[in-house]
HTML snippet that shows the backbone in 3Dmol.js (N, CA, C, O; Angstrom):
<script src="https://3Dmol.org/build/3Dmol-min.js"></script>
<div id="view" style="width:600px;height:400px;position:relative"></div>
<script>
const pdb = `
ATOM      1  N   UNK A   1      -3.389   3.798  11.194  1.00  0.00           N
ATOM      2  CA  UNK A   1      -3.300   3.751   9.550  1.00  0.00           C
ATOM      3  C   UNK A   1      -1.484   4.122   9.253  1.00  0.00           C
ATOM      4  O   UNK A   1      -0.603   4.795   9.789  1.00  0.00           O
ATOM      5  N   UNK A   2      -1.626   3.275   8.147  1.00  0.00           N
ATOM      6  CA  UNK A   2      -0.205   3.485   7.669  1.00  0.00           C
ATOM      7  C   UNK A   2       0.209   3.302   6.259  1.00  0.00           C
ATOM      8  O   UNK A   2      -0.007   2.280   5.608  1.00  0.00           O
ATOM      9  N   UNK A   3       0.906   4.514   5.771  1.00  0.00           N
ATOM     10  CA  UNK A   3       1.194   4.745   4.714  1.00  0.00           C
ATOM     11  C   UNK A   3       1.679   3.601   3.619  1.00  0.00           C
ATOM     12  O   UNK A   3       2.803   3.101   3.579  1.00  0.00           O
ATOM     13  N   UNK A   4       0.490   3.285   2.680  1.00  0.00           N
ATOM     14  CA  UNK A   4       1.001   2.410   1.731  1.00  0.00           C
ATOM     15  C   UNK A   4       1.682   2.658   0.508  1.00  0.00           C
ATOM     16  O   UNK A   4       2.656   2.011   0.123  1.00  0.00           O
ATOM     17  N   UNK A   5       1.104   3.693  -0.151  1.00  0.00           N
ATOM     18  CA  UNK A   5       1.372   4.337  -1.309  1.00  0.00           C
ATOM     19  C   UNK A   5       1.490   5.904  -1.517  1.00  0.00           C
ATOM     20  O   UNK A   5       0.872   6.580  -0.694  1.00  0.00           O
ATOM     21  N   UNK A   6       2.091   6.476  -2.356  1.00  0.00           N
ATOM     22  CA  UNK A   6       2.211   7.948  -3.017  1.00  0.00           C
ATOM     23  C   UNK A   6       1.878   7.730  -4.592  1.00  0.00           C
ATOM     24  O   UNK A   6       2.502   7.039  -5.397  1.00  0.00           O
ATOM     25  N   UNK A   7       0.623   8.578  -4.818  1.00  0.00           N
ATOM     26  CA  UNK A   7       0.513   9.009  -6.228  1.00  0.00           C
ATOM     27  C   UNK A   7       0.510  10.150  -6.635  1.00  0.00           C
ATOM     28  O   UNK A   7       0.213  10.945  -5.743  1.00  0.00           O
ATOM     29  N   UNK A   8       0.749  10.690  -7.786  1.00  0.00           N
ATOM     30  CA  UNK A   8       0.708  11.934  -8.355  1.00  0.00           C
ATOM     31  C   UNK A   8      -0.482  12.125  -8.942  1.00  0.00           C
ATOM     32  O   UNK A   8      -0.494  13.187  -9.564  1.00  0.00           O
ATOM     33  N   UNK A   9      -1.593  11.461  -9.002  1.00  0.00           N
ATOM     34  CA  UNK A   9      -2.941  11.765  -9.740  1.00  0.00           C
ATOM     35  C   UNK A   9      -4.106  10.875  -9.022  1.00  0.00           C
ATOM     36  O   UNK A   9      -3.991   9.650  -9.018  1.00  0.00           O
ATOM     37  N   UNK A  10      -5.233  11.512  -8.412  1.00  0.00           N
ATOM     38  CA  UNK A  10      -6.144  10.981  -7.723  1.00  0.00           C
ATOM     39  C   UNK A  10      -6.893   9.545  -8.558  1.00  0.00           C
ATOM     40  O   UNK A  10      -7.400   8.644  -7.888  1.00  0.00           O
ATOM     41  N   UNK A  11      -6.871   9.512  -9.881  1.00  0.00           N
ATOM     42  CA  UNK A  11      -7.561   8.573 -10.271  1.00  0.00           C
ATOM     43  C   UNK A  11      -6.687   6.937 -10.052  1.00  0.00           C
ATOM     44  O   UNK A  11      -7.148   5.802  -9.934  1.00  0.00           O
ATOM     45  N   UNK A  12      -5.248   7.457 -10.066  1.00  0.00           N
ATOM     46  CA  UNK A  12      -4.454   6.190  -9.912  1.00  0.00           C
ATOM     47  C   UNK A  12      -4.949   5.683  -8.340  1.00  0.00           C
ATOM     48  O   UNK A  12      -5.221   4.524  -8.029  1.00  0.00           O
ATOM     49  N   UNK A  13      -4.988   6.929  -7.411  1.00  0.00           N
ATOM     50  CA  UNK A  13      -5.018   6.551  -6.327  1.00  0.00           C
ATOM     51  C   UNK A  13      -6.437   5.655  -5.778  1.00  0.00           C
ATOM     52  O   UNK A  13      -6.429   4.743  -4.951  1.00  0.00           O
ATOM     53  N   UNK A  14      -7.236   6.031  -6.267  1.00  0.00           N
ATOM     54  CA  UNK A  14      -8.503   5.389  -6.143  1.00  0.00           C
ATOM     55  C   UNK A  14      -8.655   4.216  -6.633  1.00  0.00           C
ATOM     56  O   UNK A  14      -9.356   3.398  -6.038  1.00  0.00           O
ATOM     57  N   UNK A  15      -7.979   3.886  -7.904  1.00  0.00           N
ATOM     58  CA  UNK A  15      -8.411   2.697  -8.200  1.00  0.00           C
ATOM     59  C   UNK A  15      -7.369   1.459  -7.340  1.00  0.00           C
ATOM     60  O   UNK A  15      -7.645   0.262  -7.266  1.00  0.00           O
ATOM     61  N   UNK A  16      -6.303   2.043  -6.825  1.00  0.00           N
ATOM     62  CA  UNK A  16      -5.718   1.224  -6.157  1.00  0.00           C
ATOM     63  C   UNK A  16      -6.652   0.916  -4.952  1.00  0.00           C
ATOM     64  O   UNK A  16      -6.986  -0.238  -4.682  1.00  0.00           O
ATOM     65  N   UNK A  17      -7.050   1.972  -4.258  1.00  0.00           N
ATOM     66  CA  UNK A  17      -8.175   1.851  -3.132  1.00  0.00           C
ATOM     67  C   UNK A  17      -8.745   0.848  -3.375  1.00  0.00           C
ATOM     68  O   UNK A  17      -8.505  -0.222  -2.815  1.00  0.00           O
ATOM     69  N   UNK A  18      -9.853   1.073  -4.517  1.00  0.00           N
ATOM     70  CA  UNK A  18     -10.803  -0.018  -4.674  1.00  0.00           C
ATOM     71  C   UNK A  18     -10.303  -1.358  -4.878  1.00  0.00           C
ATOM     72  O   UNK A  18     -10.973  -2.281  -4.414  1.00  0.00           O
ATOM     73  N   UNK A  19      -9.015  -1.663  -5.624  1.00  0.00           N
ATOM     74  CA  UNK A  19      -8.512  -3.036  -5.494  1.00  0.00           C
ATOM     75  C   UNK A  19      -8.239  -3.457  -4.471  1.00  0.00           C
ATOM     76  O   UNK A  19      -8.476  -4.657  -4.333  1.00  0.00           O
ATOM     77  N   UNK A  20      -7.532  -2.602  -3.094  1.00  0.00           N
ATOM     78  CA  UNK A  20      -7.601  -3.284  -2.274  1.00  0.00           C
ATOM     79  C   UNK A  20      -8.653  -3.635  -1.288  1.00  0.00           C
ATOM     80  O   UNK A  20      -8.584  -4.565  -0.484  1.00  0.00           O
ATOM     81  N   UNK A  21      -9.768  -2.683  -1.450  1.00  0.00           N
ATOM     82  CA  UNK A  21     -10.876  -2.879  -0.775  1.00  0.00           C
ATOM     83  C   UNK A  21     -11.618  -4.230  -1.227  1.00  0.00           C
ATOM     84  O   UNK A  21     -12.137  -5.029  -0.448  1.00  0.00           O
ATOM     85  N   UNK A  22     -11.572  -4.348  -2.682  1.00  0.00           N
ATOM     86  CA  UNK A  22     -11.919  -5.969  -3.415  1.00  0.00           C
ATOM     87  C   UNK A  22     -11.222  -7.002  -2.948  1.00  0.00           C
ATOM     88  O   UNK A  22     -11.629  -8.114  -3.284  1.00  0.00           O
ATOM     89  N   UNK A  23      -9.850  -6.907  -1.951  1.00  0.00           N
ATOM     90  CA  UNK A  23      -9.634  -7.967  -1.298  1.00  0.00           C
ATOM     91  C   UNK A  23      -9.618  -7.650   0.273  1.00  0.00           C
ATOM     92  O   UNK A  23      -8.756  -7.963   1.094  1.00  0.00           O
ATOM     93  N   UNK A  24     -10.481  -7.138   0.409  1.00  0.00           N
ATOM     94  CA  UNK A  24     -10.676  -7.203   1.975  1.00  0.00           C
ATOM     95  C   UNK A  24      -9.826  -6.273   2.724  1.00  0.00           C
ATOM     96  O   UNK A  24      -9.673  -6.484   3.928  1.00  0.00           O
ATOM     97  N   UNK A  25      -9.344  -5.429   2.256  1.00  0.00           N
ATOM     98  CA  UNK A  25      -8.424  -4.184   2.913  1.00  0.00           C
ATOM     99  C   UNK A  25      -8.856  -2.798   2.718  1.00  0.00           C
ATOM    100  O   UNK A  25      -8.924  -2.129   1.687  1.00  0.00           O
ATOM    101  N   UNK A  26      -9.187  -2.460   4.181  1.00  0.00           N
ATOM    102  CA  UNK A  26      -9.636  -1.211   4.246  1.00  0.00           C
ATOM    103  C   UNK A  26      -8.753  -0.321   3.829  1.00  0.00           C
ATOM    104  O   UNK A  26      -7.601  -0.434   4.250  1.00  0.00           O
ATOM    105  N   UNK A  27      -9.035   0.599   3.049  1.00  0.00           N
ATOM    106  CA  UNK A  27      -8.063   1.606   2.164  1.00  0.00           C
ATOM    107  C   UNK A  27      -8.514   2.993   2.252  1.00  0.00           C
ATOM    108  O   UNK A  27      -9.730   3.145   2.145  1.00  0.00           O
ATOM    109  N   UNK A  28      -7.690   4.197   2.449  1.00  0.00           N
ATOM    110  CA  UNK A  28      -8.539   5.578   2.913  1.00  0.00           C
ATOM    111  C   UNK A  28      -7.434   6.333   1.822  1.00  0.00           C
ATOM    112  O   UNK A  28      -6.213   6.374   1.971  1.00  0.00           O
ATOM    113  N   UNK A  29      -7.979   6.734   1.039  1.00  0.00           N
ATOM    114  CA  UNK A  29      -7.142   8.349   0.234  1.00  0.00           C
ATOM    115  C   UNK A  29      -6.943   9.339   0.615  1.00  0.00           C
ATOM    116  O   UNK A  29      -7.956  10.031   0.722  1.00  0.00           O
ATOM    117  N   UNK A  30      -5.754   9.932   0.989  1.00  0.00           N
ATOM    118  CA  UNK A  30      -5.771  11.106   1.521  1.00  0.00           C
ATOM    119  C   UNK A  30      -5.508  12.338   0.331  1.00  0.00           C
ATOM    120  O   UNK A  30      -4.399  12.766   0.013  1.00  0.00           O
ATOM    121  N   UNK A  31      -6.799  12.775  -0.221  1.00  0.00           N
ATOM    122  CA  UNK A  31      -6.890  13.708  -1.571  1.00  0.00           C
ATOM    123  C   UNK A  31      -6.201  14.962  -0.996  1.00  0.00           C
ATOM    124  O   UNK A  31      -6.447  15.493   0.087  1.00  0.00           O
ATOM    125  N   UNK A  32      -5.347  15.314  -1.863  1.00  0.00           N
ATOM    126  CA  UNK A  32      -4.623  16.494  -2.162  1.00  0.00           C
ATOM    127  C   UNK A  32      -5.391  18.021  -2.517  1.00  0.00           C
ATOM    128  O   UNK A  32      -5.964  18.076  -3.605  1.00  0.00           O
ATOM    129  N   UNK A  33      -5.414  19.022  -1.800  1.00  0.00           N
ATOM    130  CA  UNK A  33      -6.321  20.138  -2.231  1.00  0.00           C
ATOM    131  C   UNK A  33      -5.935  20.630  -3.522  1.00  0.00           C
ATOM    132  O   UNK A  33      -6.681  20.985  -4.435  1.00  0.00           O
ATOM    133  N   UNK A  34      -4.267  20.602  -3.482  1.00  0.00           N
ATOM    134  CA  UNK A  34      -3.946  20.874  -5.030  1.00  0.00           C
ATOM    135  C   UNK A  34      -4.090  20.032  -6.055  1.00  0.00           C
ATOM    136  O   UNK A  34      -3.742  20.393  -7.179  1.00  0.00           O
ATOM    137  N   UNK A  35      -4.516  19.032  -5.877  1.00  0.00           N
ATOM    138  CA  UNK A  35      -5.210  17.755  -6.999  1.00  0.00           C
ATOM    139  C   UNK A  35      -6.525  18.370  -7.341  1.00  0.00           C
ATOM    140  O   UNK A  35      -6.941  18.579  -8.480  1.00  0.00           O
ATOM    141  N   UNK A  36      -7.240  18.685  -6.010  1.00  0.00           N
ATOM    142  CA  UNK A  36      -8.834  18.956  -6.720  1.00  0.00           C
ATOM    143  C   UNK A  36      -8.800  20.388  -7.477  1.00  0.00           C
ATOM    144  O   UNK A  36      -9.587  20.682  -8.378  1.00  0.00           O
ATOM    145  N   UNK A  37      -7.787  21.230  -6.990  1.00  0.00           N
ATOM    146  CA  UNK A  37      -7.760  22.525  -7.825  1.00  0.00           C
ATOM    147  C   UNK A  37      -7.488  22.570  -9.230  1.00  0.00           C
ATOM    148  O   UNK A  37      -7.965  23.330 -10.072  1.00  0.00           O
ATOM    149  N   UNK A  38      -6.545  21.527  -9.380  1.00  0.00           N
ATOM    150  CA  UNK A  38      -5.950  21.393 -10.830  1.00  0.00           C
ATOM    151  C   UNK A  38      -6.961  20.166 -11.612  1.00  0.00           C
ATOM    152  O   UNK A  38      -6.743  19.717 -12.737  1.00  0.00           O
ATOM    153  N   UNK A  39      -7.828  19.863 -10.928  1.00  0.00           N
ATOM    154  CA  UNK A  39      -8.469  18.604 -11.519  1.00  0.00           C
ATOM    155  C   UNK A  39      -7.662  17.200 -11.834  1.00  0.00           C
ATOM    156  O   UNK A  39      -6.693  16.958 -11.114  1.00  0.00           O
ATOM    157  N   UNK A  40      -7.999  16.292 -12.842  1.00  0.00           N
ATOM    158  CA  UNK A  40      -7.276  15.266 -12.562  1.00  0.00           C
ATOM    159  C   UNK A  40      -5.925  15.105 -13.214  1.00  0.00           C
ATOM    160  O   UNK A  40      -5.508  13.947 -13.261  1.00  0.00           O
ATOM    161  N   UNK A  41      -5.233  15.968 -13.680  1.00  0.00           N
ATOM    162  CA  UNK A  41      -3.936  15.934 -13.705  1.00  0.00           C
ATOM    163  C   UNK A  41      -2.990  15.640 -12.721  1.00  0.00           C
ATOM    164  O   UNK A  41      -3.440  15.464 -11.589  1.00  0.00           O
ATOM    165  N   UNK A  42      -1.488  15.521 -12.926  1.00  0.00           N
ATOM    166  CA  UNK A  42      -0.761  14.936 -11.909  1.00  0.00           C
ATOM    167  C   UNK A  42      -0.355  16.425 -10.741  1.00  0.00           C
ATOM    168  O   UNK A  42      -0.827  17.537 -10.976  1.00  0.00           O
ATOM    169  N   UNK A  43       0.234  16.253  -9.966  1.00  0.00           N
ATOM    170  CA  UNK A  43       0.450  17.438  -9.073  1.00  0.00           C
ATOM    171  C   UNK A  43       1.482  17.128  -8.165  1.00  0.00           C
ATOM    172  O   UNK A  43       1.455  16.004  -7.664  1.00  0.00           O
ATOM    173  N   UNK A  44       2.691  18.166  -7.750  1.00  0.00           N
ATOM    174  CA  UNK A  44       3.826  18.027  -6.999  1.00  0.00           C
ATOM    175  C   UNK A  44       3.604  17.349  -5.819  1.00  0.00           C
ATOM    176  O   UNK A  44       4.388  16.562  -5.287  1.00  0.00           O
ATOM    177  N   UNK A  45       2.554  17.664  -5.440  1.00  0.00           N
ATOM    178  CA  UNK A  45       1.965  17.036  -3.959  1.00  0.00           C
ATOM    179  C   UNK A  45       1.496  15.514  -4.107  1.00  0.00           C
ATOM    180  O   UNK A  45       0.528  15.223  -4.808  1.00  0.00           O
ATOM    181  N   UNK A  46       2.163  14.661  -3.476  1.00  0.00           N
ATOM    182  CA  UNK A  46       1.636  13.394  -3.371  1.00  0.00           C
ATOM    183  C   UNK A  46      -0.019  13.111  -2.806  1.00  0.00           C
ATOM    184  O   UNK A  46      -0.499  13.714  -1.846  1.00  0.00           O
ATOM    185  N   UNK A  47      -0.648  12.222  -3.500  1.00  0.00           N
ATOM    186  CA  UNK A  47      -2.124  11.852  -3.141  1.00  0.00           C
ATOM    187  C   UNK A  47      -1.343  10.339  -2.281  1.00  0.00           C
ATOM    188  O   UNK A  47      -0.521   9.531  -2.714  1.00  0.00           O
ATOM    189  N   UNK A  48      -2.022  10.437  -0.949  1.00  0.00           N
ATOM    190  CA  UNK A  48      -1.553   9.297  -0.025  1.00  0.00           C
ATOM    191  C   UNK A  48      -2.638   8.513   0.127  1.00  0.00           C
ATOM    192  O   UNK A  48      -3.756   8.993   0.312  1.00  0.00           O
ATOM    193  N   UNK A  49      -2.323   6.810   0.038  1.00  0.00           N
ATOM    194  CA  UNK A  49      -3.123   5.782   0.345  1.00  0.00           C
ATOM    195  C   UNK A  49      -2.413   5.254   1.727  1.00  0.00           C
ATOM    196  O   UNK A  49      -1.225   5.023   1.951  1.00  0.00           O
ATOM    197  N   UNK A  50      -3.617   5.140   2.614  1.00  0.00           N
ATOM    198  CA  UNK A  50      -3.503   4.761   4.015  1.00  0.00           C
ATOM    199  C   UNK A  50      -4.257   3.039   4.089  1.00  0.00           C
ATOM    200  O   UNK A  50      -5.387   2.784   3.671  1.00  0.00           O
ATOM    201  N   UNK A  51      -3.634   2.376   4.503  1.00  0.00           N
ATOM    202  CA  UNK A  51      -4.127   1.038   4.974  1.00  0.00           C
ATOM    203  C   UNK A  51      -4.074   1.100   6.623  1.00  0.00           C
ATOM    204  O   UNK A  51      -3.699   2.113   7.213  1.00  0.00           O
ATOM    205  N   UNK A  52      -4.488  -0.078   7.281  1.00  0.00           N
ATOM    206  CA  UNK A  52      -4.573  -0.110   8.767  1.00  0.00           C
ATOM    207  C   UNK A  52      -3.332  -1.095   8.962  1.00  0.00           C
ATOM    208  O   UNK A  52      -3.246  -2.118   8.282  1.00  0.00           O
ATOM    209  N   UNK A  53      -2.249  -0.703  10.039  1.00  0.00           N
ATOM    210  CA  UNK A  53      -1.019  -0.989   9.794  1.00  0.00           C
ATOM    211  C   UNK A  53      -1.139  -2.545   9.673  1.00  0.00           C
ATOM    212  O   UNK A  53      -0.433  -3.098   8.829  1.00  0.00           O
ATOM    213  N   UNK A  54      -1.931  -3.252  10.409  1.00  0.00           N
ATOM    214  CA  UNK A  54      -2.025  -4.738  10.397  1.00  0.00           C
ATOM    215  C   UNK A  54      -2.066  -5.166   9.219  1.00  0.00           C
ATOM    216  O   UNK A  54      -1.804  -6.368   9.168  1.00  0.00           O
ATOM    217  N   UNK A  55      -2.363  -4.523   7.882  1.00  0.00           N
ATOM    218  CA  UNK A  55      -2.749  -5.172   6.865  1.00  0.00           C
ATOM    219  C   UNK A  55      -1.210  -4.622   5.846  1.00  0.00           C
ATOM    220  O   UNK A  55      -0.785  -5.107   4.797  1.00  0.00           O
ATOM    221  N   UNK A  56      -0.713  -3.540   6.607  1.00  0.00           N
ATOM    222  CA  UNK A  56       0.495  -2.839   5.226  1.00  0.00           C
ATOM    223  C   UNK A  56       1.227  -3.940   4.351  1.00  0.00           C
ATOM    224  O   UNK A  56       1.343  -3.812   3.132  1.00  0.00           O
ATOM    225  N   UNK A  57       1.757  -5.129   5.121  1.00  0.00           N
ATOM    226  CA  UNK A  57       2.655  -6.007   4.493  1.00  0.00           C
ATOM    227  C   UNK A  57       1.674  -6.459   3.141  1.00  0.00           C
ATOM    228  O   UNK A  57       2.040  -6.337   1.972  1.00  0.00           O
ATOM    229  N   UNK A  58       0.439  -6.969   3.554  1.00  0.00           N
ATOM    230  CA  UNK A  58      -0.637  -7.463   2.714  1.00  0.00           C
ATOM    231  C   UNK A  58      -0.794  -6.610   1.304  1.00  0.00           C
ATOM    232  O   UNK A  58      -0.777  -7.029   0.146  1.00  0.00           O
ATOM    233  N   UNK A  59      -0.939  -5.384   1.765  1.00  0.00           N
ATOM    234  CA  UNK A  59      -1.559  -4.408   1.045  1.00  0.00           C
ATOM    235  C   UNK A  59      -0.307  -4.082   0.373  1.00  0.00           C
ATOM    236  O   UNK A  59      -0.462  -4.353  -0.818  1.00  0.00           O
ATOM    237  N   UNK A  60       0.833  -3.637   0.583  1.00  0.00           N
ATOM    238  CA  UNK A  60       1.952  -3.662  -0.273  1.00  0.00           C
ATOM    239  C   UNK A  60       2.261  -4.893  -1.490  1.00  0.00           C
ATOM    240  O   UNK A  60       2.576  -4.647  -2.654  1.00  0.00           O
ATOM    241  N   UNK A  61       2.108  -6.059  -0.980  1.00  0.00           N
ATOM    242  CA  UNK A  61       2.458  -7.000  -1.813  1.00  0.00           C
ATOM    243  C   UNK A  61       0.932  -7.252  -3.048  1.00  0.00           C
ATOM    244  O   UNK A  61       0.997  -7.963  -4.051  1.00  0.00           O
ATOM    245  N   UNK A  62       0.031  -6.686  -2.728  1.00  0.00           N
ATOM    246  CA  UNK A  62      -1.088  -6.661  -3.607  1.00  0.00           C
ATOM    247  C   UNK A  62      -0.680  -5.277  -4.582  1.00  0.00           C
ATOM    248  O   UNK A  62      -0.766  -5.288  -5.810  1.00  0.00           O
ATOM    249  N   UNK A  63      -0.309  -4.322  -3.926  1.00  0.00           N
ATOM    250  CA  UNK A  63      -0.276  -3.136  -4.812  1.00  0.00           C
ATOM    251  C   UNK A  63       1.133  -3.301  -5.763  1.00  0.00           C
ATOM    252  O   UNK A  63       1.145  -2.473  -6.674  1.00  0.00           O
ATOM    253  N   UNK A  64       2.202  -4.110  -5.740  1.00  0.00           N
ATOM    254  CA  UNK A  64       3.243  -4.624  -6.398  1.00  0.00           C
ATOM    255  C   UNK A  64       2.643  -5.483  -7.515  1.00  0.00           C
ATOM    256  O   UNK A  64       2.885  -5.326  -8.711  1.00  0.00           O
ATOM    257  N   UNK A  65       1.911  -6.317  -7.039  1.00  0.00           N
ATOM    258  CA  UNK A  65       1.437  -7.728  -7.923  1.00  0.00           C
ATOM    259  C   UNK A  65       0.464  -6.793  -8.997  1.00  0.00           C
ATOM    260  O   UNK A  65       0.336  -7.197 -10.153  1.00  0.00           O
ATOM    261  N   UNK A  66      -0.119  -5.705  -8.619  1.00  0.00           N
ATOM    262  CA  UNK A  66      -1.301  -5.049  -9.332  1.00  0.00           C
ATOM    263  C   UNK A  66      -0.559  -4.276 -10.343  1.00  0.00           C
ATOM    264  O   UNK A  66      -1.035  -4.006 -11.446  1.00  0.00           O
ATOM    265  N   UNK A  67       1.082  -3.788  -9.793  1.00  0.00           N
ATOM    266  CA  UNK A  67       1.569  -2.963 -10.479  1.00  0.00           C
ATOM    267  C   UNK A  67       1.266  -0.990 -10.292  1.00  0.00           C
ATOM    268  O   UNK A  67       1.544  -0.057 -11.045  1.00  0.00           O
ATOM    269  N   UNK A  68       0.650  -1.042  -9.052  1.00  0.00           N
ATOM    270  CA  UNK A  68       0.393   0.236  -8.557  1.00  0.00           C
ATOM    271  C   UNK A  68       1.739   0.911  -8.045  1.00  0.00           C
ATOM    272  O   UNK A  68       2.081   2.049  -8.365  1.00  0.00           O
ATOM    273  N   UNK A  69       2.335   0.212  -7.352  1.00  0.00           N
ATOM    274  CA  UNK A  69       3.538   0.468  -6.996  1.00  0.00           C
ATOM    275  C   UNK A  69       4.929  -0.213  -7.543  1.00  0.00           C
ATOM    276  O   UNK A  69       6.014   0.151  -7.091  1.00  0.00           O
TER     277      UNK A  69
END
`;
const viewer = $3Dmol.createViewer("view");
viewer.addModel(pdb, "pdb");
viewer.setStyle({}, {cartoon: {color: "spectrum"}});
viewer.zoomTo();
viewer.render();
</script>
């Protein structure tokens, strides 16, 4: 898996994950325990979105196209 993006809030990461999966790219959100402790607000620790390395370029293009990064 390759790191595609980092987010400051879990909802944003999960929205991006859903968009990628709707476009046929498997995506995994590595939720941060600090984000879970503090709810849906922003956190100082990034929430990371991973995709298979073979799909990274396409995922990055889609994330940019949809304004996620």
